[in-house]
N, C-alpha and C positions, 0 to 999 in steps of 0.2 A: 502497500500500500504503500508499483513503480511508476511514477508518472512518466518516466519510463515505467514499466510495471515493476521492474526490480526496485525502483525507488520507493514506490508507494508503500514502503514499509510493508509497501505494498503494501513497494512497494514499493510495499508495499510496499510498498508498497510498496519493496518492499516495499522504493519506497515505493515507494513506493514508494509517484506519483506521484507528481504529481506533483496539481495538481498538484495545486494546489489544491486541497483547499476546501474550505468548508463554506457551504452556502448559508447554513443556518445552524442553530444549536444553542445549548445552554451552558452555563458555567456554575460550578458550585465549589466554593473554597471552604475548607474546614481547618481548624487549628488557629492559633494566634498568629499575628504577624502583620496585620495591616497597620501602616504607619501614617499618621497625619502629617500634613505639611508639604511643601513643594518638593519635587524631585531633587536629589542631590547628585552633583556631577563627580565622577571619579570612581576608582576601584576596578578590580578585576573579577568578573563573574566566571566561576568554574562550573562548566556544564558537562554532565555525563550524557552520552547518547549511545544508542545501540548500534552495533555493527560487528562485522567479522573481518579480520585482517586479510583473509583470502579473497574478499570481495571489494576491496578498496578501489575507488576511482576518483580521479581529480578532474575529469573531463566534464565541464558544465553541461554538455549536451549528450553525455553518455548515459548508460543504464546504471542508476545508483541503487544498488541493493541495500546499502547501509543508510540508516537514518542519520548517522554521524556525518557522512559525506554530504547528504543533502543540506544539513544544517550549516556546515562550513561553506558550501557553495552559495547558499541563500544569504549569508552574511557578507560575502565578497561581491556577489553579482546581483544586479537588479533585473527583475522581469518587467515587461511592459505594464502589466496591471497586477494587482494583488487582491487577496480576499478582503472583503469588508463585511459589515453587518447589514446595514441598510444604506446604500445598495450593496449587493454581494460582490460587486466588482468595483474597485476604486483605483485611481491613478497611481502610477509609480514612475517608471521611466517615460511612459506616455502620459502627458499632462491631460490630454483630451482625445476624443475620437468621435467620428461621425460616419454614417453610412450613406450610400446612395439609396434612392427610393426603392430599388429592387432588392436591397439587403445583400448584394453581392460584393460591392466595392466598399472597403473600409479604409479611412484615412486616419492615421495616428500621428498626432503632433507631439514631438518630444519635449520633455520638460526643459525649460530654459535654465542654463547654468550647469547642466549635467556634464561632468567630466570623468575621465578614467582616473585611476589612482596614480598614474604617472603624469597627470596634468593635461592630457590631451582632451579637447572637447569631444563629446559624443555626437556623432553625425548620423544621418539617415543611412549612409553607406555602411556604417558599422552595424546597424540594426539589420539591414538587408543581408549582409554577410552572415551574421549570427543566426538569423531565422532560416536562411537557406541551408546553412550547415545543420541546424537542428532538424529541418524538414527531411534531409537526406540521411538521417540516422535510421537504424532498423525499425525503431518504433515511431519515427517522425510522422508517418501518415496519420497516426491516431492523435498526435499532439496538436497538429493543425489540420484536421480533416477537411478535405475539399479545397485546400489551398496548396497549389503546386509551387515548387521552388521558383520557377520562372515567373510566377504570378506575384512575387514579392519584389517590390521596386521602390526606389527613392524618388521623391518629387521635391527636389531642392534639398538643402542641408538639414532641414528640420521636420520633414514629413515622410512617413513610410506608408506605402499603399499595399494593402492585401486584397487580392481579388479571389473570391471563392467561386468554385464551379457551380454552386447552387446558392440560393438565398439562405443566409444564416444569421439570424438575429442574435445568436449567442456567441459570435466570434470573439468579442472582447473578453468574455469569460474564459475562453480557451487560452488566451494569451497570459493568463495568470500562472500557467504551469510550465516551468523550466525554459521560458523564453529568455534565458540569460544572455546578456550582450557582452561581446568581447570586441576588440578593435578589428577593423577590416583587414583581412589577409593574415590573421594570426596563425602562426605555425607551431609555436611552442605553447600549446593549449593549456598545459598544466600550470604554467606560470603567467598566463595572460592577465593583465591588469583588469580589475573589475570596476564597477561604478557604485558599489554598495556602501552601506554605512560603516563597514569595517574592512581593513586591509590585512592581507596575510602577512604575518611576521615570520612564522616558521611552520613547517609541516613535517611530522616524523611518525611513520608507522600508523597512520590513521588519526593521530592526535595533532592538534593545531593550536596556535596562538594567533589571534587576530587583534589588531589595535584600531582605535577610533580613526575614522576618516574625517578630519576636521573640515574638509571641503565638500562634504556630502550635500547635494542640492536639496535633499528631502527634509532638512531641519536639524535641530540639535540632537546629538547622540550623547547620552549621559555617561556611559561606561568608558573607562580608559581602554579596557581590553576584555576579550572573552577567550577563555581557554577551554577547548573542547577535548574531552577524553573519551576514547572509544571503549565500550564494554560489550562483551559477548553475551551477557545475560542480564535480565532485569534484576536478578538476585544480587549479582556482583555489584551492579550499579547502586542499588538501594543500600547495600552494606557500606559502600564508599561514602554515601550521603550521611548515613547515621554515624559514621566515624569522623565526619567533618572534613573529608578529603575533597568533596565537591559541594557546591552550593545548590545545584539544581539537577534533579534526575528527570530527564525528559522521557515521557511515555513509559513510566516505570511499571504500570500495570497494577492489577487488583491485589496480588499477593503482597507487593511492596506497600501498598496503601494500608492493608491490614496491619502490617508490621509497624508502620509509622503511627498508627492511631494511638492517641494518648500522649504523644510527644509534643510538648508545648513549643519546642524549638523547630518543629517541622510543620509546614502548611501543606495540606492535600488540596490540589487544584483539580477539580473534576469537570470534564467537558462531556455532557451527555451525548450519546449517539455519535461518537467520534469516528469509529472505525468499522467498516463492513468486513465481516468474516464469513464469506460463503463457502460452501462445498461446491466445487466446480466439476460438472459432468460433461464430458465431451459428447457432442451431438452428431459428429460426422459419421458417415457410413463406416461400418466395421467396429465401432465402439460398442461395448455392451449396453451403453446408455443412449444409443442412437434413437431408440423407440421412445417417443414422448410419454408413453404409458409407464415405462420403467422409471423415467425421471419423476413423474407424478407420484409413483409408488414410494420412492425414497423420500420425497417431500412429505408424504403422509405418514411415513414410518418414524419420523423423529419427534421427540418430546422437546419442544423449544424452550419451555419453561425450565426444564431440568438442565438443558444445555447452558442457559444463561446463569442459572443458580450455581452450577458446579464448575463449568469451565471459566466463567468470568467472576465467580464469587459474588454474583448479584450486581456487579458493576457493569450493567448493560441493560438492554431491553430486547424483547422479542421482535423479530422482523418477519416479513411476509413475502419473501422471495422476489422483492422488487428493490433494485439498487437506486439510491437517491432519496432516502427517508427524510433528509433535511430540506428537500425542495418544498417551497410553499404550495406547489401543485401536486405534491405526493397524494396518490389516490387512497385516502383513508376509508373510502366507502367500499373498497374491494374487501370482501369478507376475509377475516383472519383465518389462514389455513390451520387446521387443528389435527392432532394425531388421530389416525383411523387405520388401525392395523388390519382389520378385515378388508377394507377397501384396497389397501396396499397389496395384500396377498392376492386379491382378485385381479388387480391390474397386472401384476407380475405373471400370473398364470395366463392371462389373455395375450400378453406380449411374448409368451414362450421363453421367459427369462430362465436361464439355467441356475437353479438354486443349489445344484450339487457342486458347483465350482466355488472356489475361494478367490475373491477379487482383492486387489491391492489399492489402498488409499495412501497417497504420498503426502507428507507434511514436513514442516520444519519447526524449529524452535526459535524462529526469528523474533516472535513477539509472544508476550505472556498470554497463555490460554489457548494458543493455536493447536499445539500437539494434544493438549488435554481435550479439546473439542473433537479432534479426530478420534481419539480413543473412545469417547462417550458415544459419538455417532456410530461407530462400529458395534458397540454393545446394543444400542437401541435398534438398529436395522436388523440385527440378528433375530429379533422377535418377529420380524416379517419374513424370515427365512433367508435373508441375504447374509452370506458369510464374508467378512472383511478382515484382512490383515493390514494393520497400520505400519507403514514404512517411513521411518524418520530419516530425512536426507540432510546432509550438510547444505548450508544456504547456497553456496556457489553451484553445487551440483543440481540443486532443485531449480534454480532460475535458469541454468543453462540447458538442462535436459528435460525437466518435467513441465515447467510452466509453458503453456501454449501447445504442449505435445501430449501430455498425459491424459488418460481416460478418466481418472478420478483423483482429485487432489484438493487440498485446502488452499483457499486464496485469502488475501486480505488487502484492503484498500485503506490507507491511512488518511482518508478524507471522507466527508459526507456531503458530496456535491450534488448538483442537480440531476434529475432524471435524464436530461438530454446529454449532460456531460458523460455519464456512464454509457448511454446508448452509443454515442459517437466513438468512444474509445474501446468498448468491449463487445458490442452486439451487432452493429450494422455490418452487412456483408463486406468483407475485405478490410475491416478495421485492423490496425496494426497490433492491437492488444486483445484480439478476439479470443479470450481464454477458453471458450467452449466450442469454438469452430462453428458457431451458429450462423445459419444463412436462411433468413425468413423474409421472402419478398413482401409480405404484408407488413411486417415490422419496419422494413426499410422504407416503404412508402409512407407509413405513419410518421416515421422520423423526419423524412423530407418535408412533409406537410407542416409539421410542428415547427421546425427551424425556420421555415419560410413565413411564419405567421407572427406579426408583431402585436396584434390585438390581444390583450390579456385574456379576455373571456373566451375568444375562439381558441387560443392556445391551450387553455385549461382543458377544454373539451377534447382537443386532439391528444393532449398528453394522457388523458384518461384512457383513450383507446390504446395508446402505445403501452401503457403499463399493464393493461389487461392482457395483451398479447404476451408480454414478458412473464406475467404471473402464470399464464396457462401453459406456455411452451418453451421457455428459455432453458438453458443448461445450468442455471444457478439455483442452488438451494441456500437461500440466505435466511438462516435460522435466527440470527441475532446481530445486534449492533453493540460493540464494546464501547464503554466510556473511555475517553482519554484521561489519563491520570498522570499529572506531574507532581513531584515532591520537591518542595523548596524550603531552604532554611529561612529563618525569620527575617534576616536583613534584605532578602530579595524582594523587590517591589516592582510594580508596573509590568508584570508579566502579561503577555497577550492572552486574551480569553477566548478567541475564536477557535473552534475545533479544526481538526485536520491540519493542513499546512499553514494555516494562519498563525500557529503557535511558534513558527520559526522566526517571526518578525520581532526580534529582540532589541531593536534600536531605541525603544522607549523604556526599556528595563533599567532599573537603577538599584543601588545598594544603600540602605540606610546605615548610618554610622553606629 
């Protein structure tokens, strides 16, 4: 939950993703630590973030399996737009944007005064080079769907033009995700100067120190520096926090939150419905799950309440097999799918599913609760006659070999974005991150109609149709949404409260004395 998919912490996104980025959601902080008074300038924030040394990347347009990598890149480089609350897409390197009447041509005006860390002004040519490079990556088609590399051009030094193959009212939202900008013609991509609020001081083995960019066009940055430490497990990261070795444990998970409860020197920051954790079923011919009746049977075989209670320790909510629960147009009127073992067994029999075989479910331990959910899923579906062996893979092997190719595996998206965001990246035919290999002409047509519609009421109706198709036939079994949980020591103030990738925006964070 990877905006590349490996980003999105997947992601996800790992990371996943991403993609930014959260469209909506709540925030709940517990513990002491809110300090009155104006922000204080100075100090070094020590942040722990999840990642594995075998999956490190420093390419801003690469596939970032590590949350630590995405955090470092997000501090160094700016995207054109960033997540907001209301509206959900707000300016960053692009100060403004407007579309043609047909919603195909979008003009982005760059922020005045934006410069790279080496002092060079940011120009439209730099953005064009960066977006074309991004678009030509393996997952680039899903990052800017419908926009070909040659359709990204400059109009003078301060305006970038993106032309979509089809009307797309959501194109500015898509530029929130990994549209990191580097200088035109950059060859040494790992050391390319950025435009972000922090400059790289050093990078060693996945750990990094970044210092304040005093010339950042986006306003005052309070911290002198941020030090990012990579941790391979939430447990190791929370232990370091409790020992005073770091100040902030990013995306620490429910187990860490339980450990920290009662500590007056630790604040638990909880973001509701932060991360999607679906079971991914391959729909292509030859897969055991190609028959939609089999997929429906598995969706009916799970006990969602138990999955949330046990895998997430209650830090989450039941989901209904539709990605994008944070969307204001999420279809809450579609009945919640409930467990029905008799119906599941009947569907499996109708589909001729071989219940004598044992099937494999691949998972990782990239994030808290993922492997646990896989084990519980296997236990639950056995009651419907489906035998599952859970195979835990190292992160690098999972994202290189299983993701996008496996018949059955756990997924995660470290964002709770719009219904159309997920449709464009994971479900329309030919999308670069089509995890289930789903190709549904009716869904594609519904998507095209929705993105071409600017009228809110008409769009809501079209999105309802889109979600019904996803609910009925997609390859996703989205049983629950995990809460995002950060743990912070008392002096840490001004943390972002947006779910998903909104939480990597640390430029307004500060340390109380």
